[in-house]
C-alpha positions as CSV (number, residue, x, y, z in Angstrom):
1,X,-23.0,15.7,15.9
2,X,-19.5,15.3,14.4
3,X,-17.2,12.3,14.8
4,X,-13.5,13.1,14.1
5,X,-10.1,11.4,14.3
6,X,-6.7,13.0,15.0
7,X,-4.1,11.9,12.4
8,X,-6.5,11.6,9.7
9,X,-6.6,13.8,6.5
10,X,-8.6,14.1,3.3
11,X,-6.8,13.6,0.0
12,X,-7.4,16.7,-2.2
13,X,-7.1,14.6,-5.4
14,X,-9.5,11.7,-4.6
15,X,-11.6,13.1,-1.6
16,X,-10.8,9.9,0.3
17,X,-9.7,9.7,3.8
18,X,-6.1,8.6,4.6
19,X,-4.2,8.1,7.9
20,X,-0.8,9.3,8.8
21,X,-1.2,13.1,8.6
22,X,-0.4,13.8,12.2
23,X,-0.9,17.5,11.8
24,X,-4.6,17.0,10.4
25,X,-7.7,15.8,12.0
26,X,-10.8,14.8,9.8
27,X,-14.4,13.8,10.3
28,X,-14.8,10.0,10.0
29,X,-18.3,10.3,8.5
30,X,-20.2,11.8,5.6
31,X,-22.8,14.5,6.7
32,X,-25.6,15.9,4.6
33,X,-26.2,19.8,3.9
34,X,-28.9,21.6,2.3
35,X,-28.6,25.2,0.6
36,X,-28.2,27.7,3.2
37,X,-26.8,25.5,6.0
38,X,-23.7,27.0,7.6
39,X,-20.5,25.9,9.2
40,X,-19.1,28.1,11.9
41,X,-15.5,27.9,13.5
42,X,-16.0,28.0,17.3
43,X,-12.4,27.9,18.2
44,X,-10.0,30.2,16.3
45,X,-6.9,28.4,17.1
46,X,-7.9,26.0,14.0
47,X,-8.5,26.2,10.4
48,X,-11.0,24.0,8.7
49,X,-11.5,22.6,5.1
50,X,-14.5,21.4,3.4
51,X,-14.8,18.5,0.9
52,X,-18.2,18.2,-0.8
53,X,-19.8,15.2,-2.6
54,X,-22.8,15.2,-5.0
55,X,-25.3,12.4,-4.5
56,X,-24.6,11.0,-8.0
57,X,-24.2,7.0,-8.1
58,X,-21.6,5.7,-10.6
59,X,-23.1,2.8,-12.2
60,X,-19.9,0.9,-12.0
61,X,-20.6,0.1,-8.3
62,X,-24.0,-1.6,-9.2
63,X,-23.0,-3.5,-12.6
64,X,-19.5,-4.5,-12.0
65,X,-17.7,-6.1,-9.0
66,X,-16.4,-2.9,-7.5
67,X,-16.3,-1.3,-3.9
68,X,-15.7,2.3,-3.3
69,X,-13.1,2.9,-0.9
70,X,-14.9,5.3,1.3
71,X,-18.1,3.2,1.3
72,X,-20.2,5.8,-0.5
73,X,-22.2,6.2,-3.8
74,X,-21.4,9.8,-4.0
75,X,-19.2,11.9,-6.5
76,X,-16.3,14.0,-5.0
77,X,-16.7,17.7,-6.3
78,X,-12.9,18.3,-6.1
79,X,-13.2,21.4,-4.1
80,X,-10.8,20.8,-1.3
81,X,-6.9,21.8,-1.6
82,X,-4.3,23.0,0.7
83,X,-5.4,26.6,-0.3
84,X,-8.9,26.2,0.9
85,X,-8.5,26.1,4.7
86,X,-10.4,28.8,6.4
87,X,-11.7,30.5,9.6
88,X,-14.6,32.4,8.2
89,X,-18.3,30.7,7.8
90,X,-18.9,28.3,5.1
91,X,-22.3,28.4,3.7
92,X,-23.6,25.7,1.4
93,X,-25.2,26.4,-1.9
94,X,-26.4,23.0,-3.0
95,X,-27.6,19.8,-1.4
96,X,-24.6,17.8,-0.8
97,X,-22.6,15.3,1.5
98,X,-19.5,16.8,3.0
99,X,-16.5,16.0,5.2
100,X,-14.3,18.2,7.2
101,X,-10.6,18.3,7.6
102,X,-8.7,20.6,10.2
103,X,-5.2,21.8,11.0
104,X,-3.9,24.1,13.8
105,X,-2.7,27.5,13.2
106,X,0.4,26.8,15.1
107,X,1.2,23.8,12.8
108,X,1.3,21.4,15.8
109,X,0.1,17.7,15.7
110,X,-3.3,16.9,17.0
111,X,-4.1,14.6,19.8
112,X,-7.1,12.4,20.7
113,X,-8.4,15.0,23.2
114,X,-9.1,17.5,20.2
115,X,-10.9,14.8,18.4
116,X,-13.2,14.1,21.3
117,X,-14.1,17.9,21.4
118,X,-14.5,18.5,17.6
119,X,-18.1,19.6,18.3
120,X,-16.4,22.6,20.3
121,X,-14.3,23.4,17.6
122,X,-17.0,23.7,14.8
123,X,-20.7,23.8,14.5
124,X,-23.3,23.2,11.7
125,X,-26.4,25.4,11.8
126,X,-29.5,24.4,9.7
127,X,-31.3,27.0,7.6
128,X,-34.6,25.1,8.4
129,X,-33.6,23.7,11.9
130,X,-37.2,22.8,12.6
131,X,-37.6,20.6,9.7
132,X,-37.6,17.0,10.8
133,X,-35.5,16.1,7.7
134,X,-32.9,18.4,9.0
135,X,-32.7,16.4,12.3
136,X,-32.5,13.2,10.5
137,X,-29.5,14.5,8.5
138,X,-27.6,15.2,11.7
139,X,-27.3,11.4,12.4
140,X,-24.9,10.8,9.4
141,X,-27.0,7.9,8.3
142,X,-30.6,9.0,7.4
143,X,-33.5,7.0,9.0
144,X,-36.7,7.5,6.9
145,X,-39.9,6.6,8.7
146,X,-42.2,6.6,5.6
147,X,-42.8,4.9,2.3
148,X,-42.5,7.7,-0.2
149,X,-42.3,6.0,-3.6
150,X,-45.1,4.4,-5.4
151,X,-43.1,1.4,-6.5
152,X,-42.3,0.6,-2.9
153,X,-46.0,1.1,-1.8
154,X,-47.1,-1.3,-4.7
155,X,-44.5,-3.9,-3.8
156,X,-45.5,-3.8,-0.2
157,X,-49.2,-4.4,-1.0
158,X,-48.4,-7.3,-3.3
159,X,-46.2,-8.8,-0.5
160,X,-48.7,-8.6,2.2
161,X,-51.5,-10.1,0.0
162,X,-49.2,-13.1,-0.7
163,X,-48.3,-13.5,3.0
164,X,-52.1,-13.7,3.8
165,X,-52.6,-16.3,1.3
166,X,-49.9,-18.7,2.5
167,X,-49.7,-17.9,6.2
168,X,-51.5,-20.4,8.5
169,X,-52.2,-20.5,12.1
170,X,-49.1,-22.7,12.9
171,X,-46.7,-20.5,10.8
172,X,-44.0,-18.1,11.8
173,X,-43.1,-15.0,9.7
174,X,-39.7,-13.5,9.2
175,X,-38.1,-10.9,7.1
176,X,-34.9,-12.4,5.7
177,X,-32.2,-10.4,4.3
178,X,-28.6,-10.4,3.6
179,X,-25.5,-8.5,2.2
180,X,-27.0,-5.2,2.5
181,X,-23.5,-3.6,2.5
182,X,-24.6,-0.3,3.8
183,X,-23.3,2.6,1.6
184,X,-23.7,6.3,1.9
185,X,-26.4,7.6,-0.3
186,X,-27.5,3.8,-1.0
187,X,-30.8,2.2,-0.5
188,X,-30.9,1.3,3.2
189,X,-33.5,4.1,3.7
190,X,-35.8,2.3,1.2
191,X,-35.2,-1.1,2.7
192,X,-36.0,0.0,6.2
193,X,-39.1,1.8,5.1
194,X,-40.2,-1.3,3.2
195,X,-39.7,-3.6,6.2
196,X,-41.6,-1.1,8.5
197,X,-44.6,-1.0,6.1
198,X,-44.9,-4.8,5.6
199,X,-44.3,-5.3,9.4
200,X,-47.3,-3.0,10.3
201,X,-49.6,-4.9,7.9
202,X,-48.3,-8.5,8.4
203,X,-46.6,-8.6,11.6
204,X,-43.0,-10.2,11.7
205,X,-42.1,-12.6,14.3
206,X,-38.3,-11.5,13.8
207,X,-35.9,-10.1,11.3
208,X,-33.0,-12.3,10.2
209,X,-29.8,-10.7,8.6
210,X,-27.4,-13.3,7.2
211,X,-24.4,-10.8,7.3
212,X,-22.4,-8.3,5.4
213,X,-24.1,-5.3,7.0
214,X,-21.5,-2.8,5.6
215,X,-18.6,-3.3,3.4
216,X,-16.1,-3.3,6.3
217,X,-13.8,-1.2,4.4
218,X,-13.7,2.0,6.5
219,X,-12.3,2.8,9.8
220,X,-13.6,0.8,12.7
221,X,-15.2,3.6,14.3
222,X,-17.2,4.3,11.1
223,X,-18.3,0.8,10.7
224,X,-19.5,0.6,14.3
225,X,-21.4,3.7,13.9
226,X,-23.0,2.5,10.6
227,X,-23.8,-1.0,12.1
228,X,-25.1,0.6,15.3
229,X,-27.5,2.8,13.3
230,X,-28.6,-0.1,11.3
231,X,-29.4,-2.2,14.2
232,X,-31.1,0.8,16.1
233,X,-33.0,1.2,12.8
234,X,-34.5,-2.2,12.9
235,X,-35.2,-1.9,16.6
236,X,-37.6,0.9,15.8
237,X,-39.8,-1.7,14.2
238,X,-42.3,-2.4,16.9
239,X,-45.0,-5.0,17.5
240,X,-48.1,-3.4,18.9
241,X,-51.0,-5.6,19.7
242,X,-54.3,-4.2,18.8
243,X,-57.8,-5.3,18.0
244,X,-58.0,-3.4,14.7
245,X,-55.6,-4.8,12.2
246,X,-54.2,-1.9,10.2
247,X,-54.2,-1.9,6.4
248,X,-52.6,1.5,5.3
249,X,-49.7,2.0,3.2
250,X,-50.0,5.9,3.2
251,X,-46.9,8.1,3.9
252,X,-47.8,8.3,7.7
253,X,-46.6,5.4,9.6
254,X,-49.1,5.5,12.3
255,X,-51.0,2.8,14.1
256,X,-54.5,3.1,15.8
257,X,-54.1,3.6,19.6
258,X,-57.3,1.6,20.2
259,X,-56.7,-1.2,22.8
260,X,-52.9,-1.1,22.3
261,X,-50.5,-2.5,24.7
262,X,-46.9,-1.5,25.2
263,X,-44.9,-2.0,21.8
264,X,-41.9,-4.4,21.8
265,X,-38.9,-4.5,19.4
266,X,-39.0,-7.1,16.7
267,X,-36.3,-9.5,17.5
268,X,-33.1,-9.2,15.3
269,X,-31.0,-12.3,14.5
270,X,-27.4,-11.9,12.8
271,X,-25.1,-14.2,11.3
272,X,-21.7,-12.4,11.1
273,X,-20.3,-12.1,7.5
274,X,-16.9,-11.8,6.2
275,X,-17.2,-8.1,5.6
276,X,-18.6,-7.5,9.0
277,X,-15.2,-8.4,10.5
278,X,-13.9,-5.0,9.1
279,X,-11.1,-6.9,7.1
280,X,-12.1,-6.3,3.5
281,X,-9.2,-5.3,1.4
282,X,-6.8,-5.8,4.3
283,X,-8.4,-3.0,6.3
284,X,-5.9,-2.3,9.1
285,X,-8.6,-2.1,11.7
286,X,-10.3,-5.4,11.8
287,X,-12.6,-6.5,14.7
288,X,-11.6,-9.3,17.1
289,X,-14.1,-12.1,17.7
290,X,-15.1,-10.3,20.9
291,X,-15.6,-7.1,19.2
292,X,-17.7,-8.9,16.5
293,X,-19.8,-10.5,19.3
294,X,-20.4,-7.0,21.2
295,X,-21.2,-5.2,18.0
296,X,-23.6,-7.8,16.2
297,X,-24.8,-10.2,18.8
298,X,-24.9,-8.6,22.2
299,X,-28.3,-6.8,21.5
300,X,-30.0,-10.4,21.1
301,X,-28.5,-12.0,24.1
302,X,-31.7,-11.6,26.2
303,X,-33.7,-13.8,23.8
304,X,-31.1,-16.3,22.3
305,X,-28.8,-18.8,23.9
306,X,-24.9,-18.1,23.5
307,X,-21.8,-18.1,25.3
308,X,-21.0,-14.4,25.6
309,X,-17.4,-15.1,24.1
310,X,-18.6,-17.3,21.1
311,X,-20.1,-16.0,17.8
312,X,-22.6,-18.9,17.4
313,X,-25.8,-19.3,19.2
314,X,-29.4,-20.7,18.9
315,X,-33.0,-19.7,19.4
316,X,-36.0,-21.9,20.3
317,X,-39.6,-21.4,19.5
318,X,-41.1,-24.0,21.9
319,X,-44.6,-23.5,21.0
320,X,-43.7,-24.4,17.2
321,X,-41.1,-27.1,18.1
322,X,-38.5,-25.1,16.1
323,X,-34.9,-24.3,16.8
324,X,-32.8,-21.8,14.9
325,X,-29.0,-22.4,14.7
326,X,-26.6,-19.5,13.8
327,X,-23.0,-20.3,12.8
328,X,-19.9,-18.3,12.3
329,X,-17.9,-18.8,9.2
330,X,-15.0,-16.2,8.7
331,X,-11.8,-15.9,10.6
332,X,-9.2,-13.5,9.1
333,X,-6.6,-14.7,11.5
334,X,-6.6,-18.0,9.8
335,X,-4.6,-18.9,6.7
336,X,-7.6,-20.2,5.3
337,X,-9.9,-17.5,6.4
338,X,-13.4,-18.9,5.0
339,X,-14.9,-21.7,7.1
340,X,-15.9,-23.1,10.6
341,X,-13.7,-23.5,13.7
342,X,-13.5,-26.7,15.5
343,X,-15.0,-25.2,18.6
344,X,-18.0,-24.0,16.4
345,X,-18.4,-27.7,15.1
346,X,-18.2,-29.2,18.6
347,X,-20.8,-26.6,19.8
348,X,-23.1,-27.6,17.0
349,X,-22.7,-31.2,17.7
350,X,-23.6,-30.8,21.3
351,X,-26.4,-28.4,20.4
352,X,-27.9,-30.9,17.9
353,X,-27.7,-33.8,20.6
354,X,-29.6,-31.5,23.0
355,X,-32.3,-30.7,20.7
356,X,-35.6,-32.3,21.5
357,X,-36.5,-35.1,19.0
358,X,-39.7,-33.5,18.0
359,X,-37.9,-30.1,17.0
360,X,-37.4,-29.1,13.4
361,X,-34.2,-27.1,12.9
362,X,-33.1,-24.3,10.6
363,X,-29.3,-23.5,10.2
364,X,-28.2,-20.0,9.2
365,X,-24.8,-18.9,8.3
366,X,-23.2,-16.3,6.1
367,X,-21.4,-19.0,4.1
368,X,-22.3,-22.3,2.6
369,X,-20.5,-25.3,3.8
370,X,-19.9,-26.7,0.4
371,X,-17.0,-25.1,-1.5
372,X,-18.7,-25.8,-5.0
373,X,-21.6,-23.6,-3.9
374,X,-19.5,-20.3,-3.7
375,X,-17.0,-18.5,-6.0
376,X,-14.4,-16.7,-3.6
377,X,-12.2,-19.6,-2.2
378,X,-11.1,-22.9,-3.3
379,X,-11.3,-24.2,0.4
380,X,-13.7,-24.0,3.2
381,X,-12.3,-25.0,6.5
382,X,-14.4,-27.9,8.0
383,X,-17.0,-27.3,5.3
384,X,-17.4,-30.8,4.3
385,X,-17.2,-32.0,8.1
386,X,-20.1,-29.7,8.8
387,X,-22.1,-30.9,5.9
388,X,-21.5,-34.5,7.0
389,X,-22.5,-33.6,10.7
390,X,-25.9,-32.2,9.6
391,X,-26.5,-34.9,7.0
392,X,-25.9,-37.5,9.8
393,X,-28.2,-35.8,12.2
394,X,-30.9,-35.6,9.6
395,X,-31.1,-39.5,9.5
396,X,-33.1,-41.7,11.9
397,X,-34.4,-40.9,14.4
398,X,-34.4,-37.2,13.3
399,X,-35.1,-37.7,9.7
400,X,-36.0,-34.6,7.9
401,X,-35.8,-32.6,11.2
402,X,-33.2,-30.2,9.5
403,X,-35.4,-28.3,7.1
404,X,-32.8,-26.3,5.5
405,X,-29.4,-24.4,5.6
406,X,-29.7,-21.0,4.6
407,X,-26.9,-18.6,3.7
408,X,-25.9,-15.3,2.1
409,X,-22.5,-14.4,0.7
410,X,-23.1,-15.5,-2.9
411,X,-25.1,-12.2,-3.8
412,X,-27.3,-14.8,-5.9
413,X,-30.3,-17.1,-5.3
414,X,-29.9,-20.9,-5.4
415,X,-31.3,-24.1,-3.9
416,X,-28.9,-27.1,-3.8
417,X,-30.6,-30.6,-3.1
418,X,-27.6,-32.9,-3.1
419,X,-27.9,-33.6,0.7
420,X,-30.6,-34.8,3.0
421,X,-31.5,-31.1,3.6
422,X,-31.7,-28.1,1.1
423,X,-28.9,-25.4,0.9
424,X,-30.8,-22.3,0.0
425,X,-28.7,-19.1,-0.9
426,X,-30.2,-15.6,-0.6
427,X,-29.4,-12.7,-3.1
428,X,-28.0,-9.5,-1.7
429,X,-29.9,-6.6,-0.2
430,X,-27.5,-4.2,-2.0
431,X,-28.6,-3.1,-5.4
432,X,-26.2,-5.1,-7.5
433,X,-26.4,-6.8,-10.8
434,X,-23.7,-8.7,-12.5
435,X,-23.6,-12.5,-13.4
436,X,-19.9,-13.2,-12.9
437,X,-18.3,-14.3,-9.7
438,X,-21.3,-16.4,-8.9
439,X,-21.4,-20.3,-8.3
440,X,-22.7,-22.5,-11.1
441,X,-26.4,-22.8,-11.2
442,X,-27.0,-19.5,-9.2
443,X,-29.6,-17.0,-10.4
444,X,-28.8,-13.3,-10.2
445,X,-31.9,-11.1,-11.0
446,X,-31.6,-7.8,-12.8
447,X,-31.5,-4.6,-10.5
448,X,-32.2,-0.9,-11.2
449,X,-32.3,1.9,-8.8
450,X,-35.7,3.7,-8.6
451,X,-37.6,0.5,-9.3
452,X,-38.8,-2.3,-7.1
453,X,-35.8,-4.3,-8.4
454,X,-33.4,-2.1,-6.4
455,X,-34.6,-4.0,-3.2
456,X,-34.2,-7.7,-2.4
457,X,-35.2,-9.4,0.7
458,X,-37.7,-12.3,1.6
459,X,-40.8,-12.8,3.8
460,X,-39.9,-16.2,5.1
461,X,-43.0,-18.1,6.2
462,X,-42.0,-21.2,8.3
463,X,-44.7,-23.8,8.9
464,X,-42.9,-26.4,10.8
465,X,-45.8,-29.1,11.1
466,X,-45.8,-29.2,7.3
467,X,-42.0,-29.0,6.9
468,X,-42.5,-26.1,4.7
469,X,-40.6,-22.9,3.9
470,X,-42.1,-20.2,1.8
471,X,-39.5,-17.5,0.6
472,X,-41.8,-14.7,-0.7
473,X,-39.6,-12.0,-2.5
474,X,-39.8,-8.2,-2.0
475,X,-38.3,-6.7,-5.1
476,X,-35.8,-8.5,-7.5
477,X,-36.0,-12.2,-7.9
478,X,-38.7,-14.8,-7.5
479,X,-40.8,-16.6,-4.9
480,X,-39.4,-19.9,-3.9
481,X,-41.0,-22.8,-1.7
482,X,-39.0,-25.6,-0.1
483,X,-40.8,-28.6,1.2
484,X,-39.1,-31.7,2.9
């Protein structure tokens, strides 16, 4: 259950983790507890300390540009100090999140072997161990399977109706989301439940995530855990073929077993974002390109075309004469971190040249190619070169074959039509609302927790033969249609 790290402590004044305390060991994730749950020390050679956090969201993390250093929307209860280490049982009296810090009775430093066997040192017992919610809490990242709020049910029903109105026999349907920035006590739970409900009633052909799954501000191990859980959550969306189409938004996510075949996971396509590199705010534990590929892309190698050492790839839909191209747009090892490598552009040129003439193309990336269409840098490596390459391909004999370039990163909606193809920016899945730090002409829709506007993702209907893209919004923002 617990994941710990030797040489990490928890600061009594802030509740934040910190490296460098060799005589300490701390858990690297937050865990949830309910009244009556109990921590029991199993190995009496140690002492343990408990820091608790209330599920209270500080509005500044929604309404200003601000990222909490521990990637959480919780409030530290200031209940940990050097005097609160213990060996006796700890019983929780209120619902909370918590983290643990350990020291040895003999005062010696910790080693990695001890962090590997932290679950032999301490155990958590649940007062209501048979409750499914208790088992969910054990993961450290809750994984709801049900729609529980009326505002989500209503939004799901509305979206499915719109999909039915616009979808045709020659269309493909994808869930398109970006910049979810997973946060402890955030809204991923609701996003997942909403995706599941719409999928069970409309049937996605895939899920597209345009990057920044997390803040990339915590330890590499914690980020790997959160990303792994998110990808696993999406993999639980299953396509089940049945003769009876389901139309239920009840709290039970069950599908009729009549004439079912084996369910398959909905394909997930990811374009790696700058935060996904785990380099935000000079994080000392960034991911190499290889580590990024393993974490974000290896799960999709069975249904995409990618060199195993490169973070760019494509996916064909032959029956629709359609190709998806996914680019990589951030390298923290470069002086100019934002942009596209020479290798990426060479690969793209070769990929475009090898695309059948009858195919339409959609290009996905976390970052726009044009510096004026974002706020955070005054230079994008090879961005203009990329735009010229795509613009040149979109002339005869492939006129109009590039339907759009779709990106995230801006945390705002925008459609730019200054090239032969539109550049479509998608707002952020994270509940966030401020209008500064946005490119000129972009739209940032108002957001509020506990309302439909806390969510933001699109049902993307692609109708290649009409060269038509319908972005139907779930939550905050507006529907958009792009026609060539």
